[in-house]
C-alpha positions in Angstrom: 9.1 -36.2 22.9 12.2 -35.5 24.9 11.7 -35.1 28.7 12.8 -32.3 30.8 16.6 -31.9 31.5 20.0 -30.8 29.9 21.1 -32.7 26.9 24.8 -32.6 26.1 24.7 -33.3 22.2 27.8 -34.1 20.1 27.7 -32.5 16.6 30.0 -32.9 13.6 33.6 -31.7 13.6 33.6 -31.0 10.0 31.4 -33.3 7.7 27.7 -32.2 8.4 26.6 -35.9 7.8 28.5 -37.1 11.0 25.3 -36.7 13.1 23.4 -39.4 14.7 19.7 -40.0 14.2 19.1 -39.5 17.9 20.9 -36.0 18.0 18.8 -34.8 15.0 15.5 -36.0 17.0 16.6 -34.5 20.2 17.7 -31.2 18.8 14.4 -31.0 17.0 12.4 -31.7 20.1 14.0 -29.9 22.9 12.6 -26.3 24.0 15.9 -24.6 23.6 19.5 -25.1 22.2 22.3 -23.5 23.9 24.9 -23.0 21.1 28.5 -21.8 21.3 28.0 -19.7 18.3 24.5 -19.4 17.1 25.5 -18.4 13.6 27.9 -21.2 13.1 25.3 -23.7 14.4 22.6 -22.3 12.2 24.3 -24.1 9.1 24.2 -27.6 10.8 20.5 -27.0 12.0 19.1 -25.9 8.6 21.0 -28.7 7.0 18.8 -31.2 9.0 15.6 -29.1 9.0 15.9 -28.1 12.8 14.2 -25.0 13.8 14.4 -25.0 17.6 15.1 -21.7 19.2 18.7 -21.1 19.9 20.6 -19.0 22.5 24.2 -18.1 22.8 26.2 -20.0 25.4 29.9 -19.4 25.2 32.9 -18.8 27.5 32.2 -15.2 28.0 28.6 -15.4 29.2 28.6 -19.1 30.7 28.5 -17.9 34.4 25.7 -15.7 33.7 23.7 -18.1 31.4 24.2 -21.2 33.6 21.9 -19.6 36.1 19.2 -18.9 33.5 19.5 -22.2 31.9 19.2 -24.0 35.2 16.0 -22.1 35.9 14.3 -23.1 32.7 15.1 -26.9 33.2 13.8 -26.7 36.9 10.8 -25.2 35.5 10.1 -28.3 33.3 12.0 -27.3 30.1 14.4 -29.2 28.0 17.7 -27.8 26.8 20.3 -29.1 24.6 23.9 -27.8 24.8 26.0 -28.0 21.6 29.5 -26.5 20.8 30.8 -25.3 17.4 32.1 -29.0 16.8 32.3 -32.3 18.5 31.4 -33.2 22.0 30.6 -30.2 24.4 33.0 -29.6 27.4 36.1 -31.0 25.4 38.1 -27.7 25.4 34.7 -26.1 25.1 32.1 -24.4 27.5 29.7 -26.4 29.4 31.6 -27.8 32.5 30.0 -25.2 35.1 26.5 -25.8 33.7 26.7 -29.6 33.8 28.3 -29.4 37.3 25.6 -27.0 38.5 22.9 -29.3 36.9 24.3 -32.2 38.8 24.6 -30.3 42.2 21.0 -29.2 41.6 19.9 -32.7 41.1 18.5 -31.9 37.6 18.5 -34.6 34.9 21.6 -34.6 32.6 21.6 -36.8 29.4 24.5 -37.4 26.9 24.2 -37.9 23.2 27.6 -39.2 22.3 29.1 -38.7 18.8 32.0 -37.0 17.0 35.1 -36.0 18.9 38.2 -34.6 17.4 40.3 -36.5 19.9 39.0 -39.9 19.2 38.9 -39.2 15.5 42.6 -38.3 15.6 43.6 -41.3 17.7 41.7 -43.7 15.4 43.9 -42.7 12.3 47.2 -41.8 13.8 48.7 -45.3 14.0 49.7 -44.7 17.6 48.8 -46.7 20.8 45.3 -46.0 21.8 44.9 -48.3 24.9 46.3 -45.4 27.2 46.4 -41.8 26.2 46.3 -38.3 27.8 44.5 -35.3 26.3 46.1 -31.9 27.1 43.8 -29.7 24.9 45.5 -26.4 23.7 49.0 -25.8 24.6 49.8 -22.3 26.2 50.1 -19.6 23.6 53.1 -17.9 25.1 56.4 -19.5 24.2 57.7 -19.9 27.8 54.6 -21.4 29.1 54.3 -23.7 26.3 58.0 -24.9 26.7 57.5 -25.5 30.5 54.3 -27.4 29.8 55.9 -29.7 27.3 58.9 -30.2 29.5 56.3 -31.4 32.1 55.1 -34.1 29.7 58.6 -35.2 28.5 58.5 -38.3 30.5 54.9 -39.3 29.7 54.6 -42.8 28.4 51.1 -42.5 27.3 50.2 -41.4 23.9 49.7 -37.6 24.0 46.9 -35.6 22.2 47.0 -31.8 21.7 44.7 -29.4 19.9 46.7 -26.6 18.0 45.8 -23.5 15.7 47.1 -22.7 12.3 48.8 -19.8 14.0 51.2 -22.0 16.3 51.4 -25.3 14.5 54.9 -24.5 13.2 56.4 -23.4 16.5 54.6 -26.2 18.4 56.2 -28.9 16.2 59.5 -27.3 16.6 59.3 -26.9 20.3 58.1 -30.7 20.6 61.1 -31.7 18.5 63.4 -29.8 20.8 62.0 -31.0 24.0 60.9 -34.7 23.1 63.7 -35.4 20.4 63.4 -35.2 16.8 62.9 -39.0 16.5 59.6 -39.2 18.4 56.7 -40.1 16.2 53.8 -37.6 15.8 50.7 -37.6 13.5 49.6 -34.1 12.5 45.9 -34.5 11.8 44.5 -31.6 10.0 40.9 -30.6 8.9 39.5 -34.1 10.0 36.3 -35.0 8.1 36.6 -32.0 5.9 37.3 -31.7 2.2 41.1 -31.2 2.7 41.6 -33.6 5.5 45.3 -34.8 5.8 47.2 -36.9 8.2 51.0 -36.5 8.3 52.7 -39.3 10.4 56.5 -39.0 10.8 59.1 -38.0 13.2 59.1 -34.6 14.7 62.2 -33.8 13.1 60.9 -34.7 9.6 57.4 -33.0 10.3 59.3 -29.8 11.3 60.8 -29.7 7.8 57.9 -30.8 5.8 55.5 -28.2 7.2 57.7 -25.5 6.3 57.8 -26.7 2.6 54.0 -26.9 2.1 52.0 -23.8 3.1 48.8 -25.8 2.6 49.7 -27.9 5.7 49.8 -24.9 7.7 46.1 -24.0 7.2 43.0 -25.3 9.1 42.4 -27.0 12.6 44.7 -29.5 14.0 45.0 -32.2 16.3 48.5 -33.5 17.2 48.9 -37.3 18.4 52.4 -37.7 19.8 54.1 -41.1 20.9 54.7 -41.4 24.6 58.2 -41.8 25.8 59.6 -45.5 25.3 60.0 -47.2 28.5 63.6 -48.0 27.7 64.3 -44.3 27.3 62.9 -43.9 30.8 65.3 -46.5 32.1 68.1 -44.7 30.3 67.5 -41.7 32.3 67.6 -43.8 35.4 71.0 -45.0 34.5 72.3 -41.6 33.2 71.4 -40.3 36.6 73.4 -43.0 38.5 76.3 -42.5 36.0 76.2 -38.7 36.4 76.4 -39.1 40.2 79.5 -41.4 39.9 81.2 -39.1 37.3 80.5 -36.0 39.2 83.2 -36.9 41.5 85.9 -36.6 39.0 84.3 -34.1 36.3 82.5 -30.9 36.5 78.7 -31.2 36.5 78.2 -30.1 33.1 80.7 -32.6 31.4 79.4 -35.3 33.7 75.8 -34.7 32.5 77.0 -34.7 28.8 79.0 -38.0 29.1 76.1 -39.7 31.0 73.6 -38.5 28.5 75.8 -39.7 25.4 76.5 -43.1 26.9 72.9 -43.8 27.7 71.5 -42.4 24.4 69.2 -40.0 26.2 68.7 -36.2 25.6 71.3 -34.1 27.4 68.4 -31.6 28.5 66.8 -34.3 30.4 69.8 -35.4 32.2 70.3 -31.6 33.2 66.7 -31.6 34.3 66.7 -34.6 36.5 70.1 -33.9 38.2 69.1 -30.5 39.2 66.0 -31.5 41.2 
């Protein structure tokens, strides 16, 4: 039987068969399961014959439930935390609970398994040796634009989550800020019946998504190529060229010329010379 403590258990991101033998055993043995949505998780548990008592643990009650769960564990019980899909804490509740358990010197165990982040990286056809996960982008246009502008020089592969409500505008914003030639994989409904992975330039994806309404449905993971190192070098050269040209031309013209001659986005030249 499982020992007392907190178990962080990864569950399927779509296909209910994607769960480990160990996860099924632990979820059957623990005293309680803290689930992000008990109604959603009941289908998974029923599929595998798990009848463990569940309690709701989500972003709206995390602060209140953390103390209750820690008390149960301290008294000698075992609790598993699961999210609606994938590995808990990855854009899901649980951080405060794990932190508090660690600070209270209570046992915390991991049951690794499915993750939309690693699943998307494995099929995107983009570098995986170095990547950065940014979760969900801001929902408001201005905040989303500022966030992406701050990532424009990132050379590591970028991974984002996105919803069906914002996928079109996010791809368009990415194309505008990162450039239409940047490669991106739009991973939709991973492991589910209608799974698709579209890998193309941002400019191409912007048009393809608008032509097929089916590609705007479901849950999305975006895997975007990092900036090429030579592009970063081009910006360095453009900045030096701008400094020289600005002695003879207005700043706006100097920036345009420097951007064109170094084959870099004019927006980026404006941004770095205004620092």
